[in-house]
Backbone as a ProteinNet text record, in pm:
[ID]
protein_1_A
[PRIMARY]
XXXXXXXXXXXXXXXXXXXXXXXXXXXXXXXXXXXXXXXXXXXXXXXXXXXXXXXXXXXXXXXXXXXXXXXXXXXXXXXXXXXXXXXXXXXXXXXXXXXXXXXXXXXXXXXXXXXXXXXXXXXXXXXXXXXXXXXXXXXXXXXXXXXXXXXXXXXXXXXXXXXX
[TERTIARY]
-105.8	-198.9	-167.3	-82	-47.9	-172.9	-190.8	-304.2	-429.6	-430.1	-547.2	-553.6	-668.7	-689.3	-799.1	-774.9	-872.3	-917.9	-1039.5	-1094.6	-1124	-1141	-1175.4	-1305.1	-1396.2	-1524.7	-1509.7	-1393.1	-1366.2	-1315.6	-1297.7	-1230.5	-1321.1	-1271.3	-1333.6	-1225.2	-1264.6	-1173.9	-1229.8	-1146.3	-1189.7	-1092.5	-1144.3	-1063.4	-1050.6	-928.6	-901.6	-812.2	-810.2	-731.9	-649.6	-541.9	-461.3	-502.9	-477.5	-514.6	-419.5	-466.4	-390.4	-474.7	-430.5	-510.9	-546.6	-450.2	-476.2	-570	-549.3	-635.9	-775.3	-783.6	-914.9	-997.1	-931.8	-1001.3	-1051.5	-968.6	-1009.4	-1120.4	-1114	-1217.4	-1353.1	-1356.6	-1483.8	-1546.4	-1464.1	-1514.3	-1555.8	-1473.2	-1505.1	-1634.7	-1656.7	-1780.2	-1900.9	-1884.8	-1994.5	-2042	-1947.2	-1980.9	-1979.7	-1966.7	-1964.2	-1866.9	-1740.7	-1639.4	-1580.5	-1650.9	-1608.7	-1724.9	-1729.3	-1629.1	-1652.7	-1547.2	-1558.7	-1627.6	-1743.1	-1820.9	-1809.6	-1858.9	-1868.6	-1733.9	-1628.1	-1497.2	-1485.2	-1428.9	-1410.8	-1264.8	-1178	-1036.9	-953.7	-862.3	-769.2	-630.6	-535.4	-396.9	-313.7	-216.6	-116.8	17.9	106.3	239.1	344	442.8	556.7	681.1	760.5	883.2	1003.4	1113.8	1240.5	1341.2	1394.6	1489.6	1625.2	1635.6	1758.1	1863.2	1983	2092.3	2203.1	2237	2348.7	2482.3	2585.1	2721	2800.8	2858.8	2939.9	3086	3171.5	3316	3372	3478.7	3547.3	3593.1	3569.4	3610.4	3509.2	3399.6	3297.1	3170.8	3110.4	2988.4	2863.8	2869.8	2756.9	2781.8	2673.3	2685.1	2747.5	2829	2889.2	2812.5	2725.2	2645.6	2517.7	2410.6	2284	2254.1	2231.1	2203.7	2058.8	1986.4	1847.3	1843.6	1739.1	1724.8	1594.6	1539.7	1416	1298.3	1210.4	1087.3	974.3	890.3	776.2	650.7	543.3	415.3	311.6	240.8	136.7	35.6	-75.6	-177.3	-296.6	-402	-524.5	-646.4	-757.6	-887.6	-988	-1065	-1173.5	-1304.5	-1399.6	-1523	-1641.6	-1749	-1869.6	-1974.6	-1939.6	-2035.1	-1976.7	-2018.2	-1960.7	-2045.1	-1993.8	-2068	-1982.1	-1864.4	-1778	-1683.8	-1699.8	-1618.2	-1469.9	-1434.2	-1292.5	-1232.4	-1310.8	-1261.8	-1238.7	-1328.7	-1310.7	-1191.2	-1161.5	-1042	-915.1	-925.9	-811.8	-804	-916.9	-918.1	-930.8	-990.1	-1009.5	-1096.9	-1048.6	-1124.6	-1151.2	-1071.6	-1087.2	-1200.2	-1267	-1373.6	-1499.7	-1524.5	-1647.2	-1625.4	-1517.2	-1485.8	-1337.3	-1302.1	-1159.9	-1101.2	-1005.8	-947.1	-855.6	-843.7	-762.1	-612.5	-573.7	-431.9	-412	-315.6	-287.4	-398.4	-411.5	-513.8	-463.4	-529.2	-490.5	-536.3	-444.8	-476.2	-500.1	-615	-643.9	-543.6	-511.8	-427.9	-498.3	-490.6	-563.3	-491.6	-541.9	-491.3	-597.9	-554.6	-644.9	-620	-725.5	-714.8	-783.1	-706.8	-758.3	-758	-876	-887.9	-953.7	-892.8	-945.9	-975.5	-1093	-1128.8	-1206.9	-1152	-1216.5	-1335.6	-1460.2	-1576.6	-1571.9	-1494.3	-1479.8	-1384.1	-1309.3	-1212.7	-1225.1	-1337.7	-1357.7	-1242.2	-1201.4	-1091.8	-956.1	-946.1	-821.3	-824.9	-739.6	-744.3	-606.1	-606.7	-486.4	-523	-449.7	-479.7	-356.6	-377.2	-273.9	-320	-237.6	-268.5	-171.3	-226.7	-147.8	-160.7	-50.1	-53.2	-6.3	-65.6	-27.8	-68.8	-186.8	-234.1	-277.5	-236.5	-285.1	-321.6	-440.3	-485	-417.6	-356.4	-286.3	-349.5	-450.8	-518.4	-659.4	-754.2	-893.7	-942.8	-1005.7	-1060.9	-1207.4	-1284.3	-1428.8	-1462.6	-1525.2	-1557.6	-1708.5	-1762.6	-1906.1	-1927.6	-1925.5	-1940.9	-2087.1	-2105.3	-2241	-2323.8	-2265.3	-2345.4	-2278.8	-2211.2	-2148.7	-2161.1	-2107.3	-2119.1	-2034.6	-2086.6	-2010.7	-1909	-1784	-1676.4	-1591.3	-1538.1	-1432.7	-1310.6	-1194.8	-1070.2	-975.3	-915.3	-815.9	-683.5	-578.3	-446.5	-396	-310.8	-263.8	-117.4	-59.1	74.9	61.7	153.2	146.6	287	292.2	421.2	479.4	395.9	445.1	329.4	362.6	262.4	301.5	201.4	229.4	129.4	166.7	85.6	66.1	-56.8	-87.5	-166.3	-122.6	-192	-235.9	-361	-409.5	-467.7	-457.5	-517.5	-608.9	-716.5	-814.8	-766
-790.8	-888.7	-1027.4	-1036.7	-1167.7	-1235.6	-1360	-1435.8	-1424.7	-1340.7	-1327.7	-1446.4	-1512.3	-1628.8	-1595.9	-1630	-1604.6	-1736.3	-1733.9	-1844.9	-1793	-1884.7	-1844.7	-1766.1	-1796	-1724.5	-1579.7	-1541.8	-1403.7	-1319.8	-1381.3	-1313.4	-1261.9	-1163	-1112.5	-1097.4	-1113.4	-1099.8	-992.1	-895.4	-786.8	-771	-724.3	-692.8	-541.4	-493.8	-351	-337.6	-220.8	-203.6	-76.4	-76.6	43.1	100.3	228.1	288.3	240.8	246.4	200.3	102	64.6	-24.5	-157.8	-220.7	-350.2	-334.3	-230.2	-203.8	-161.6	-81.1	-38.1	-156.6	-251.7	-372.4	-453.1	-468.9	-542.5	-468.6	-334.4	-255.4	-274	-274.9	-293.4	-428.3	-531.9	-665.7	-669	-610.7	-608.3	-532.5	-421.4	-344.3	-420.5	-482.5	-557.4	-671.8	-741.4	-858.8	-832.1	-706.7	-669.3	-757.3	-750.8	-836.7	-778.8	-687.3	-637.5	-655.3	-761.7	-868.3	-977.5	-1059.1	-1178.3	-1281.9	-1330.1	-1419	-1565.8	-1648.4	-1793.6	-1864	-1804.7	-1869.2	-1969.2	-2084.6	-2187.5	-2209.4	-2161.8	-2180.1	-2078.3	-2014.3	-1919.7	-1952.6	-1963.1	-1980.4	-1870	-1822.3	-1727.7	-1783.9	-1802.1	-1855.9	-1755.5	-1737.3	-1651.6	-1737.6	-1747	-1825.6	-1735.6	-1772.8	-1702.7	-1807.6	-1791.7	-1889.1	-1872.3	-1924.7	-1913.7	-2009.3	-1957.8	-2036.5	-2052.4	-2175.7	-2196.1	-2190.8	-2139.7	-2141.3	-2241.2	-2339.2	-2442.4	-2423.7	-2416.6	-2408.1	-2548.9	-2559.6	-2688.5	-2732.5	-2856.3	-2910.2	-2888.1	-2818	-2794	-2870.2	-2937.1	-3012.6	-2925.3	-2825.6	-2734.2	-2605.9	-2543.2	-2416.4	-2310.9	-2223.9	-2115.5	-1985.3	-1979.5	-1858.7	-1894.8	-1825.5	-1838.6	-1704.7	-1706.8	-1583.7	-1582.9	-1473.7	-1465.4	-1454.1	-1511.5	-1508.9	-1442.6	-1487.4	-1431.1	-1462.4	-1364.9	-1382.7	-1413.3	-1509.4	-1546.9	-1545.7	-1487.6	-1481.2	-1548.1	-1645.7	-1713.1	-1775.2	-1823.2	-1882.7	-1933.6	-1967.6	-2020.9	-1964.8	-1966.1	-1929.7	-2033.1	-2090.7	-2181.4	-2109	-2125.6	-2049	-2134.6	-2126.4	-2204.8	-2123.7	-2005.6	-1921.9	-1897.9	-1977.4	-1970.6	-1875.7	-1756.4	-1659.9	-1596.3	-1644.2	-1592	-1481.4	-1427.8	-1314.6	-1348.7	-1459.6	-1494.1	-1531.8	-1598.7	-1631.7	-1504.5	-1407.2	-1280.5	-1202.3	-1216.4	-1152	-1214	-1335.4	-1399.1	-1361.8	-1368.4	-1353.7	-1210.1	-1122.2	-985.1	-980	-913.2	-899	-1032.3	-1133.2	-1262.7	-1345.1	-1295.4	-1370.8	-1377.7	-1277.8	-1273.2	-1311.7	-1266.2	-1294.7	-1321.3	-1400.1	-1422.7	-1298.2	-1233.5	-1113.4	-1148.9	-1056.4	-1080	-1077.3	-1001.9	-989.4	-988.3	-910.5	-902.1	-824.2	-845.6	-777.1	-755	-665.4	-631	-741.4	-786.9	-886	-812.6	-833	-761.2	-793.4	-692.7	-707.9	-635.1	-692.3	-635.7	-669.6	-614.8	-644	-721.6	-818	-892.3	-847.1	-815.3	-778.7	-887.1	-954.3	-1059.5	-1003.1	-975.7	-908.1	-1000	-1012.2	-1092.7	-1003.2	-1023.6	-950.6	-1044.5	-1068.7	-1155	-1080	-1133.5	-1061.5	-1040.9	-1121.3	-1105.3	-993.6	-942.8	-834.7	-731.7	-657.4	-561.1	-461.3	-433.4	-339.4	-405.5	-531.8	-605.4	-682.9	-642.2	-700.6	-744.7	-835.1	-875.2	-870.1	-792.4	-776.6	-812.2	-900	-934.1	-878.3	-794.3	-739.3	-798.8	-865.8	-927.5	-836.4	-779.9	-676.3	-728.7	-672.3	-709.6	-850.5	-891.2	-1028.4	-1048.5	-1160.9	-1207	-1354.2	-1387.9	-1527.2	-1604.2	-1718.2	-1796.2	-1932.2	-1970.5	-2098.1	-2092.8	-2148.5	-2154.6	-2297	-2352.3	-2487.7	-2482.6	-2570.4	-2576.7	-2721.7	-2746.6	-2882.8	-2898.4	-2997.1	-3024.4	-3168.4	-3190	-3326	-3371.7	-3500.9	-3556.4	-3518.3	-3526.3	-3507.2	-3415.3	-3313.3	-3217.2	-3077.9	-2978	-2840.4	-2817	-2737.1	-2694.2	-2591.8	-2611.7	-2524.3	-2476.7	-2356.9	-2310.5	-2282.4	-2298.5	-2274.4	-2202.5	-2096.2	-2023.8	-2025.3	-2025.2	-2002.3	-1870.1	-1805.1	-1673.4	-1656	-1559.8	-1511	-1363.7	-1312.6	-1172.1	-1113.4	-980.4	-911.5	-904.4	-873.7	-860.6	-871.7	-876.3	-892.3	-805.8	-750.8	-674.8	-715.7	-694.3	-734	-613.7	-595.1	-489.2	-549.7	-522.8	-566.4	-442.6	-444.1	-333.7	-392.5	-316.7	-357.3	-246.5	-287.2	-190.4	-121.3
2426.6	2376.5	2429.4	2524	2577.9	2631.8	2594.1	2643.4	2558.6	2455.9	2370.7	2275.9	2274.1	2188.2	2088.3	1962.7	1856.8	1795.7	1741.9	1665.2	1524.4	1431.6	1296.2	1290.7	1380.6	1382.5	1428.6	1481.8	1522.4	1405.3	1288.4	1178.8	1069.3	998.9	877.1	771.6	645.8	532.8	442.1	408	320.7	205.2	92.4	-24.2	-31.6	-44.2	-62.9	-185.1	-243.6	-365.9	-361.2	-437.2	-461	-595.3	-617.4	-745	-854.9	-975.7	-1091.4	-1170.6	-1288.7	-1374.2	-1308	-1239.2	-1175.1	-1056.5	-977.2	-863.3	-905.2	-1011	-1060.6	-1108.1	-1175	-1221.8	-1102.1	-999.2	-878.9	-805.1	-800.9	-732.1	-798	-930.7	-1001.2	-965.5	-955.2	-920.2	-773.4	-684.8	-541.5	-515.5	-587.4	-571.4	-626.3	-741.4	-803.8	-715	-648.5	-568.7	-418.3	-377.1	-235	-156.6	-191.4	-129	-1.3	61.3	192	287.2	363.6	372.3	268.3	247.7	164.5	252.6	213	299.3	264.5	356	342.2	328	382.5	378.2	491.3	459.9	562.3	596.5	515.5	543.3	469.5	539.6	479.3	533.4	444.3	487.5	424.7	500.1	449.4	491.6	394.2	423	379.2	463.5	430.9	448.3	343.4	352.1	327.3	387.7	372.7	326.7	207.8	154.5	223.5	345.6	424.1	366.4	344.3	287.5	391.7	426.8	519.7	446.5	515.3	462.7	544.7	476.1	542.2	503.6	605.5	581.6	568.1	492.2	482.3	621.1	653.4	782.3	892.9	865.8	967.3	929.3	1025.2	997.9	1010.8	1095.9	1114.1	1034.9	994.2	922.5	1013.4	954.4	1032.2	1016	916.1	895.6	820.7	856	784	719.2	588.7	515.5	469.7	497.8	450.7	298.7	240.9	95.7	54.9	-53.2	-105.9	-14.2	0	77.9	-20.2	14.8	-68.7	16.6	-37.4	32.1	-57.2	-1	-77.3	18.2	-34.9	50.5	-28.5	45.6	-14.6	57.4	-12.7	44.2	-4.3	87.9	53.5	79.5	-11.2	-1.2	-43.8	32.7	4.3	-68.9	-116.1	-189.8	-328	-424.7	-558.5	-643	-669.6	-750.9	-859.7	-879.7	-985.3	-942.3	-822.7	-779.9	-775.6	-712.8	-700.7	-836.1	-919.7	-1053.8	-1135.8	-1122.4	-1194.1	-1139.6	-1008.9	-954.1	-1010.9	-1061.5	-1125.7	-1273.8	-1342.8	-1488	-1537.9	-1459.3	-1504.5	-1628.4	-1732.6	-1857	-1926.3	-1898.1	-1964.2	-1903.5	-1800.1	-1735.7	-1820.9	-1902.3	-1981.3	-2127.5	-2185.6	-2325.4	-2337.7	-2435.1	-2458	-2523.1	-2455.7	-2515	-2632.1	-2725.1	-2843.4	-2810.8	-2710.9	-2677.6	-2527.8	-2483.5	-2341	-2270.5	-2140.9	-2063.3	-1922	-1851.2	-1714.6	-1619.9	-1538	-1435.5	-1303.7	-1239.6	-1114.6	-1003.6	-925.2	-806.1	-692.1	-573.3	-459.8	-330.5	-221	-87.4	-11.6	67.2	154.3	296.8	367.4	508.4	590.2	675.4	762.6	905.1	958.4	1087.6	1189.3	1306.6	1416.3	1535.2	1595.7	1717	1807.9	1926.8	2024.6	2083.7	2071.2	2123.5	2274.9	2346.1	2490.5	2527.7	2428.2	2451.7	2338.9	2333.2	2224.2	2215.3	2093.2	2071.2	2065.3	2101.1	2091.5	1960.6	1866.6	1732.7	1686.1	1591.8	1519.2	1371.4	1293.8	1152.3	1069.7	973.4	876.5	742.7	681.9	550.3	450.7	350.7	245	123	78	-26.3	-160.9	-265.8	-401.4	-438	-394.7	-415.8	-560.8	-615.5	-745.7	-731	-776.7	-769.9	-883.1	-847.7	-949.7	-977.5	-899.7	-925	-868.3	-939.9	-896.1	-914	-810.4	-815.7	-776.2	-835.7	-811.2	-781.6	-667.5	-627.3	-614.3	-684	-684.2	-636.8	-504	-452.5	-456.9	-448.2	-453.5	-331.9	-212.5	-91.4	11.1	-35.7	54.6	-7.9	57.9	10.2	-114.6	-205.3	-322.2	-273.7	-312.5	-265.3	-382.2	-365.8	-455.3	-369.6	-429.6	-357.8	-451.9	-403.3	-481.1	-407	-484.5	-425.6	-480.6	-403.4	-443.6	-411.7	-477	-449.1	-415.7	-335.3	-296	-290.2	-286.6	-282.3	-142.1	-44.2	93.1	190.6	319.1	423.9	543.5	612.4	734.7	841.8	966.5	1081.2	1172.9	1220.3	1316.7	1431.7	1553.5	1673.4	1750.9	1800.5	1884.4	2011.9	2119.1	2245.1	2294.5	2359.4	2408.9	2533.1
[MASK]
++++++++++++++++++++++++++++++++++++++++++++++++++++++++++++++++++++++++++++++++++++++++++++++++++++++++++++++++++++++++++++++++++++++++++++++++++++++++++++++++++++

């Protein structure tokens, strides 16, 4: 894939789910709102951090060893189509009525797929697994597009590259 360049317009975002109570809740919302693909997105970020810890010996100014630490996966999605789907993916059962007690929080996978139209079959796919939305924002400006923005946390991420 050396030399392959992608633009945001080459991408699609899809919601997929695993079986289980959290996945079933997300599947019902994804099916209701046809979230494959998730449309009208203007910005998606995925960040992966590694809490690297340096070890410094007495008398040494530079670290003598770097130890990997906890991995964290998080990101944001901005969307110009406000229909309640992303908010419901955050709230689950609490989106319609206030539940009396605890409730299932939806969890899902995000698939971010890029394919350059000039090179059909050459793709780069990032799958973010175990996604839970942790923040939802709604912006209603006077003279610009209405936008919603969510931030999320995830369990892990994987990357797949294919060439034609």
